[in-house]
C-alpha positions as a printed Julia matrix, in Angstrom:
489×3 Matrix{Float64}:
 -22.12  17.52   23.01
 -25.32  19.46   23.67
 -27.93  17.95   25.96
 -30.46  18.1    23.1
 -29.85  17.79   19.38
 -30.58  20.66   17.07
 -32.22  18.31   14.52
 -32.85  14.61   13.98
 -32.53  12.74   10.73
 -34.29   9.43    9.83
 -32.81   7.21    7.13
 -29.14   6.27    6.97
 -28.6    5.61    3.28
 -26.03   7.65    1.39
 -27.8   10.95    1.36
 -28.87  10.68    5.04
 -25.43   9.82    6.37
 -23.82  12.61    4.39
 -26.38  15.25    5.36
 -25.77  14.4     9.02
 -21.99  14.79    8.69
 -22.57  18.07    6.79
 -24.79  19.46    9.52
 -22.36  18.39   12.24
 -19.46  20.08   10.4
 -21.39  23.32   10.5
 -21.73  23.24   14.31
 -25.09  21.42   14.66
 -25.65  18.42   16.97
 -27.65  15.71   15.23
 -29.51  12.54   16.23
 -29.44   9.72   13.83
 -32.22   7.07   13.52
 -32.87   4.25   11.2
 -35.37   1.42   11.15
 -32.47  -0.94   11.6
 -30.53  -0.01   14.71
 -27.5   -1.96   13.39
 -27.04   0.74   10.75
 -27.11   3.39   13.41
 -24.47   1.58   15.48
 -22.25   1.12   12.43
 -22.52   4.84   11.59
 -21.95   6.06   15.15
 -18.95   3.77   15.49
 -17.65   4.57   12.04
 -17.92   7.84   10.12
 -19.67   9.65   12.95
 -17.23   8.52   15.7
 -15.97  11.43   17.83
 -18.5   13.84   16.34
 -21.43  15.69   17.8
 -23.78  12.92   16.51
 -25.8   10.68   18.68
 -27.68   7.63   17.68
 -31.17   6.49   18.94
 -32.25   2.88   19.33
 -35.97   3.68   19.47
 -38.24   6.26   17.88
 -39.28   7.44   21.39
 -35.58   7.99   22.33
 -35.04   9.76   19.03
 -37.85  12.29   19.59
 -36.93  12.76   23.19
 -33.36  13.72   22.23
 -34.44  16.73   20.19
 -34.59  20.37   21.32
 -37.92  22.09   20.83
 -39.41  22.94   18.55
 -38.36  19.41   17.39
 -37.11  19.23   13.82
 -37.31  15.73   12.35
 -35.89  15.28    8.75
 -37.03  12.19    6.85
 -34.67  10.75    4.24
 -36.62   7.7     3.39
 -38.12   6.26    0.22
 -40.82   8.51   -1.21
 -44.41   7.35   -1.01
 -46.06   5.22    1.62
 -42.88   5.02    3.72
 -42.99   8.77    4.37
 -46.65   8.6     5.45
 -45.97   5.51    7.64
 -43.2    7.35    9.47
 -45.2   10.46    9.93
 -47.95   8.36   11.72
 -45.3    6.87   13.99
 -44.0   10.35   14.91
 -47.36  12.16   15.44
 -48.17  10.63   18.87
 -44.73  11.68   20.13
 -44.62  15.32   18.89
 -46.01  18.48   20.31
 -47.76  21.38   18.57
 -45.31  23.52   16.71
 -42.9   20.7    16.03
 -41.58  20.27   12.51
 -41.39  17.3    10.12
 -39.23  17.75    7.04
 -39.4   15.4     4.05
 -36.11  15.67    2.22
 -36.69  12.85   -0.23
 -37.84  12.9    -3.81
 -41.54  13.03   -2.98
 -44.24  13.9    -5.55
 -45.55  17.42   -4.92
 -49.18  16.44   -4.52
 -48.11  14.33   -1.58
 -46.46  17.37   -0.09
 -49.6   19.47   -0.71
 -51.57  16.79    1.18
 -49.11  16.34    4.02
 -48.83  20.13    4.67
 -52.59  20.3     5.13
 -52.93  17.12    7.15
 -50.14  17.97    9.65
 -51.37  21.56   10.01
 -54.65  20.04   11.27
 -52.61  18.26   13.91
 -50.7   21.38   14.9
 -47.47  20.18   13.29
 -45.52  22.17   10.63
 -44.52  20.2     7.5
 -41.66  21.17    5.16
 -41.31  19.36    1.82
 -37.8   20.07    0.64
 -36.04  19.07   -2.56
 -32.37  18.24   -1.97
 -30.05  18.03   -4.98
 -26.35  17.23   -5.32
 -26.02  13.52   -4.92
 -23.61  11.95   -2.4
 -20.93  14.53   -2.7
 -23.36  17.45   -2.57
 -25.01  16.11    0.54
 -21.68  16.05    2.27
 -20.13  19.3     1.09
 -23.11  21.46    0.14
 -26.27  20.63   -1.77
 -28.96  22.73   -3.35
 -31.93  22.79   -1.02
 -35.49  23.78   -2.13
 -37.87  24.01    0.87
 -41.52  24.64    0.79
 -44.62  23.89    2.96
 -45.59  25.66    6.16
 -43.81  28.99    6.11
 -44.08  29.37    9.84
 -41.47  26.63   10.17
 -38.9   28.3     7.99
 -37.26  30.51   10.64
 -36.56  27.4    12.74
 -34.73  25.5     9.96
 -33.28  28.42    7.91
 -29.96  28.57    9.7
 -29.46  24.81    9.45
 -30.36  24.59    5.78
 -28.55  27.63    4.54
 -25.42  26.63    6.6
 -25.19  23.19    4.93
 -26.14  24.29    1.41
 -23.69  25.03   -1.37
 -22.52  28.65   -1.66
 -22.09  30.84   -4.79
 -20.36  34.13   -5.14
 -22.05  37.5    -4.55
 -21.31  40.56   -6.64
 -18.09  41.09   -4.73
 -16.95  37.56   -5.63
 -17.31  36.22   -2.05
 -18.76  32.73   -1.7
 -21.49  33.67    0.66
 -24.87  33.29   -1.21
 -26.5   30.03   -0.05
 -28.12  27.81   -2.69
 -31.19  27.6    -0.44
 -34.17  29.82    0.18
 -37.8   29.48    0.89
 -39.64  28.43   -2.3
 -43.36  28.68   -1.45
 -46.32  27.08    0.19
 -47.4   23.46    0.37
 -45.67  21.34   -2.29
 -43.85  24.19   -3.99
 -40.39  22.96   -2.85
 -40.88  19.42   -4.16
 -42.48  20.88   -7.36
 -39.32  22.98   -8.08
 -37.2   19.94   -7.37
 -39.28  17.84   -9.71
 -38.69  20.48  -12.51
 -35.04  20.45  -11.6
 -34.95  16.61  -12.09
 -36.85  16.94  -15.43
 -34.25  19.47  -16.66
 -31.58  17.05  -15.46
 -33.15  14.28  -17.64
 -33.09  16.6   -20.59
 -29.51  17.78  -20.08
 -28.22  14.19  -19.72
 -30.01  13.13  -22.89
 -28.65  16.12  -24.91
 -25.09  15.12  -23.85
 -25.75  11.45  -24.85
 -27.01  12.54  -28.22
 -23.86  14.69  -28.81
 -21.78  11.63  -27.79
 -23.68   9.39  -30.24
 -23.16  11.8   -33.1
 -19.44  12.2   -32.42
 -18.98   8.45  -32.05
 -21.11   7.11  -34.92
 -21.23   9.89  -37.5
 -17.83  11.43  -37.01
 -16.11   8.2   -35.94
 -14.28   9.96  -33.03
 -12.47   7.81  -30.49
 -13.31   7.97  -26.79
 -10.1   10.03  -26.14
 -11.13  12.52  -28.78
 -14.69  12.78  -27.37
 -13.18  13.35  -23.96
 -11.23  16.24  -25.38
 -14.34  17.73  -26.95
 -16.3   17.62  -23.63
 -13.33  19.1   -21.8
 -13.26  22.02  -24.29
 -16.98  22.48  -24.05
 -16.69  22.87  -20.31
 -14.64  26.05  -20.87
 -17.44  27.58  -22.94
 -21.11  28.56  -22.27
 -21.77  24.85  -21.77
 -19.74  24.9   -18.51
 -21.73  22.76  -16.18
 -21.46  19.92  -13.61
 -22.82  17.3   -16.13
 -20.35  18.3   -18.9
 -17.62  18.3   -16.3
 -18.38  14.8   -15.08
 -18.87  13.57  -18.66
 -15.3   14.56  -19.54
 -14.15  12.66  -16.5
 -16.22   9.52  -17.4
 -14.51   9.43  -20.83
 -11.14   9.71  -19.1
 -11.82   6.77  -16.75
 -10.16   3.54  -17.92
 -11.08  -0.08  -16.82
  -8.58  -2.5   -15.46
  -7.56  -3.51  -19.01
  -6.84   0.11  -19.95
  -9.98   0.44  -22.04
 -12.54   3.25  -21.57
 -14.97   1.92  -19.03
 -18.08   3.74  -20.35
 -17.98   1.77  -23.6
 -18.49  -1.43  -21.62
 -21.64  -0.3   -19.81
 -24.98  -1.78  -21.08
 -27.0    0.85  -22.91
 -30.18   0.59  -20.77
 -31.02   3.63  -18.78
 -32.84   3.56  -15.46
 -35.18   6.1   -13.98
 -36.86   6.79  -10.61
 -39.93   8.62  -11.76
 -39.32  12.39  -11.36
 -38.82  12.95  -15.04
 -42.03  11.12  -15.74
 -43.83  13.2   -13.07
 -42.62  16.35  -14.76
 -44.02  15.25  -18.16
 -47.26  14.17  -16.72
 -47.72  17.44  -14.78
 -46.91  19.36  -17.94
 -49.71  17.51  -19.76
 -52.1   18.19  -16.86
 -51.28  21.86  -16.96
 -51.18  22.17  -20.87
 -47.53  23.13  -20.99
 -45.46  21.98  -24.13
 -42.65  20.4   -22.16
 -41.49  18.48  -25.27
 -37.75  18.17  -24.66
 -38.12  16.72  -21.06
 -40.88  14.36  -22.21
 -38.76  13.05  -25.01
 -35.86  12.52  -22.66
 -38.01  10.27  -20.55
 -39.19   8.29  -23.59
 -35.54   8.02  -24.69
 -34.83   6.19  -21.48
 -37.93   3.99  -22.08
 -36.71   2.93  -25.54
 -33.21   2.26  -24.25
 -34.7   -0.22  -21.81
 -36.14  -2.21  -24.71
 -32.64  -3.6   -25.44
 -33.63  -7.03  -26.72
 -36.2   -5.52  -29.15
 -33.75  -3.0   -30.36
 -31.11  -5.67  -31.06
 -33.7   -7.66  -32.95
 -34.93  -4.55  -34.91
 -31.27  -3.75  -35.87
 -31.08  -7.03  -37.66
 -34.45  -6.8   -39.43
 -34.74  -3.06  -40.21
 -32.15  -1.22  -42.12
 -31.45   2.58  -42.22
 -29.1    4.76  -44.2
 -25.4    4.1   -44.3
 -23.27   6.49  -42.36
 -21.86   9.03  -44.73
 -20.32  12.12  -43.43
 -18.12  14.15  -45.8
 -18.04  17.5   -44.12
 -15.57  19.29  -41.9
 -15.46  17.45  -38.57
 -14.22  20.38  -36.48
 -16.94  22.66  -38.02
 -19.55  19.96  -37.23
 -18.36  19.73  -33.62
 -18.83  23.5   -33.23
 -22.26  23.15  -34.76
 -22.99  20.41  -32.28
 -21.91  22.6   -29.35
 -24.22  25.33  -30.53
 -27.09  22.81  -30.96
 -26.58  21.46  -27.42
 -26.5   24.99  -26.09
 -29.65  26.05  -27.92
 -31.63  22.91  -26.99
 -30.45  23.39  -23.32
 -31.88  26.87  -23.22
 -35.2   25.61  -24.71
 -35.26  22.9   -21.88
 -34.93  25.59  -19.22
 -37.4   27.82  -20.97
 -39.95  25.01  -20.92
 -39.23  24.17  -17.27
 -39.8   27.72  -16.29
 -43.06  27.84  -18.26
 -44.19  24.82  -16.27
 -43.31  26.55  -12.98
 -45.13  29.67  -14.04
 -48.29  27.69  -14.88
 -48.11  25.71  -11.65
 -47.73  28.9    -9.6
 -50.97  30.16  -11.13
 -52.77  26.79  -10.63
 -51.71  26.33   -7.01
 -51.48  29.9    -5.9
 -47.69  29.87   -5.22
 -45.63  32.98   -5.25
 -42.39  31.61   -6.85
 -39.31  33.75   -7.16
 -37.98  32.58  -10.51
 -34.66  34.44  -10.28
 -34.01  32.98   -6.76
 -34.7   29.54   -8.02
 -31.95  29.95  -10.69
 -29.6   31.08   -7.96
 -30.54  28.0    -5.83
 -29.48  25.82   -8.82
 -26.18  27.61   -9.41
 -24.29  25.51   -6.91
 -24.56  22.09   -5.31
 -27.23  20.61   -7.6
 -26.8   18.27  -10.55
 -27.9   20.87  -13.21
 -25.68  23.67  -12.0
 -24.3   25.54  -14.9
 -22.77  28.75  -15.96
 -25.81  30.4   -17.6
 -28.09  30.03  -14.44
 -26.79  33.53  -13.5
 -28.14  34.76  -16.81
 -31.58  33.3   -16.01
 -31.47  35.12  -12.6
 -30.57  38.38  -14.4
 -33.46  37.92  -16.78
 -36.04  37.5   -14.05
 -34.56  40.28  -11.85
 -34.91  42.61  -14.85
 -38.45  41.34  -15.73
 -40.07  39.25  -12.91
 -43.19  38.63  -15.1
 -41.15  37.31  -18.09
 -43.39  34.94  -19.99
 -40.65  32.91  -21.64
 -36.87  32.81  -21.35
 -36.62  33.02  -25.08
 -37.88  36.64  -24.87
 -34.94  37.7   -22.73
 -32.23  39.32  -24.87
 -29.38  37.06  -23.85
 -31.29  33.87  -24.51
 -33.06  35.13  -27.65
 -29.69  36.23  -29.18
 -27.82  33.05  -28.17
 -30.41  30.76  -29.65
 -30.66  32.81  -32.82
 -27.0   32.76  -33.37
 -26.9   29.03  -32.73
 -29.81  28.4   -35.12
 -27.9   27.54  -38.29
 -25.54  25.08  -36.63
 -28.46  23.51  -34.74
 -30.33  22.93  -37.99
 -27.24  21.5   -39.65
 -26.81  18.96  -36.79
 -30.39  17.85  -36.99
 -30.23  17.45  -40.77
 -27.05  15.42  -40.54
 -28.52  13.24  -37.85
 -31.69  12.5   -39.84
 -29.77  11.94  -43.08
 -27.57   9.34  -41.33
 -30.4    7.65  -39.32
 -29.22   8.77  -35.92
 -31.92   9.19  -33.23
 -31.65  12.61  -31.55
 -35.03  12.93  -29.82
 -34.11  15.95  -27.64
 -32.06  17.99  -30.06
 -34.77  17.61  -32.71
 -37.78  18.1   -30.39
 -36.25  21.31  -29.02
 -35.83  22.68  -32.56
 -39.43  21.74  -33.41
 -40.66  23.55  -30.28
 -38.45  26.55  -31.25
 -39.9   26.64  -34.75
 -43.48  26.11  -33.48
 -43.09  28.78  -30.74
 -41.78  31.46  -33.19
 -44.52  30.74  -35.79
 -47.46  33.24  -35.7
 -49.82  31.01  -37.58
 -49.84  27.24  -37.13
 -51.99  24.68  -38.97
 -54.17  24.13  -35.83
 -57.0   25.91  -37.77
 -57.34  22.71  -39.86
 -57.12  20.6   -36.72
 -59.94  22.62  -35.13
 -62.0   22.25  -38.33
 -61.51  18.47  -38.19
 -62.59  18.43  -34.58
 -65.71  20.41  -35.39
 -66.42  18.21  -38.49
 -66.51  14.88  -36.58
 -67.41  16.01  -33.06
 -69.08  19.47  -33.33
 -66.3   20.75  -30.95
 -66.64  24.38  -32.4
 -64.01  26.9   -33.38
 -63.05  30.63  -33.07
 -62.65  32.73  -36.14
 -59.85  35.15  -37.12
 -62.41  37.75  -38.07
 -64.41  37.57  -34.88
 -63.51  38.4   -31.29
 -61.74  35.8   -29.2
 -64.0   33.78  -26.96
 -66.81  33.64  -29.54
 -67.31  30.02  -30.79
 -68.94  28.66  -33.94
 -70.12  25.33  -35.35
 -70.6   24.43  -38.98
 -72.86  21.68  -40.43
 -70.04  20.47  -42.67
 -71.9   17.64  -44.38
 -75.33  19.1   -44.53
 -76.58  16.04  -42.63
 -75.7   17.29  -39.17
 -77.66  19.62  -36.89
 -76.88  22.93  -35.26
 -76.12  21.43  -31.84
 -72.48  21.82  -30.73
 -70.5   20.2   -27.98
 -69.62  22.0   -24.89
 -66.48  23.99  -25.39
 -63.6   23.26  -22.94
 -59.92  22.51  -22.83
 -58.3   20.05  -20.47
């Protein structure tokens, strides 16, 4: 074992332990630290036994064990815990040392920490890490941002432990990790990743609900559908694990998933994505609806009560089930494309707002392996942005425009059947509403703006006058000529 460790990691929960084992397997010596030394001892004498991993009983011993510039990776709960640990480390570090936050921190915190630590002479990296337990051990997707001067010192470690995807020659050598951008850019991209993840999961759940309730398919039949879908354009990690979930039987031989309580949890990253979209004025409708779908699922007692008091239409499907399943596949594919298009819109707007130079094609490549939303068409997103780096919307790229257009009829049929049968499909339907709104040259917002001017003198622009020229009308004859200040939040 080396005299000094290449990197130290704080936090021995599932992700922390597996990242340490991953680093060690790639030739790096790692020091493990945890607030409770008992966890360190258990790890060192268990999974880490005989490996180039050392444990530290105190934070002083932890820092002393690291080669310079010291690299400390925090895998602790987001929020105050990160700030508290940074304050404990600061008196022990030297100028040029590096603190890495690998948790699911909110990007404004990473903006703040980058600036704060720079004032202390310390480099900060806020890095999204996606892939769950298995990814952390065998190769996650890693999205680092912060102080770019720190990147050369951690690049080899991060790219060595990350997932790999094939290059043009078919060799698995392209790491799913690259520098994202300044300050909180890395955690921002990870936040958008998680928002897309929320949307993808909800779309799959809506497809399941339609197959089960409207078509009356058995769990075994649903498993076969997802297995087939995984051989099509919907090939993805989430579809892959869904087919496995439906194949998993409980001790009594029954499908386990049907015994799980229908209340979904969440840790906040989807909510952050939606709130940020509202702040930046981006119509992130699908992801926002996926968050609200989890919220309504949590109201289990009220839903049960409502089901007894409020009736809806009787289920009545008389069409061709196989044809509907294909329509459903097309609907999920089209809605998934809309979700990515909205996520990329949000990243483009954030890049303008925060002065980040984001490489959108490279971000797609970072998501191709290791992460939860990895899927087949991420390569198509990379191709679209390589061909046109300033692409305003993924729906303008030929592949995505053509795919959504060809899926359109089946998508509409699915939404119509769901509405007619009283099945909630918030994401499939909101994605279609966004698509129809986005492709409409003239929306009824002219009336909305007239209403705003009527009651609040908020002014309006005219079709027959240059953009940027604002007008106010005295609609009732009782008002004056004074208008409100014109601004948009």
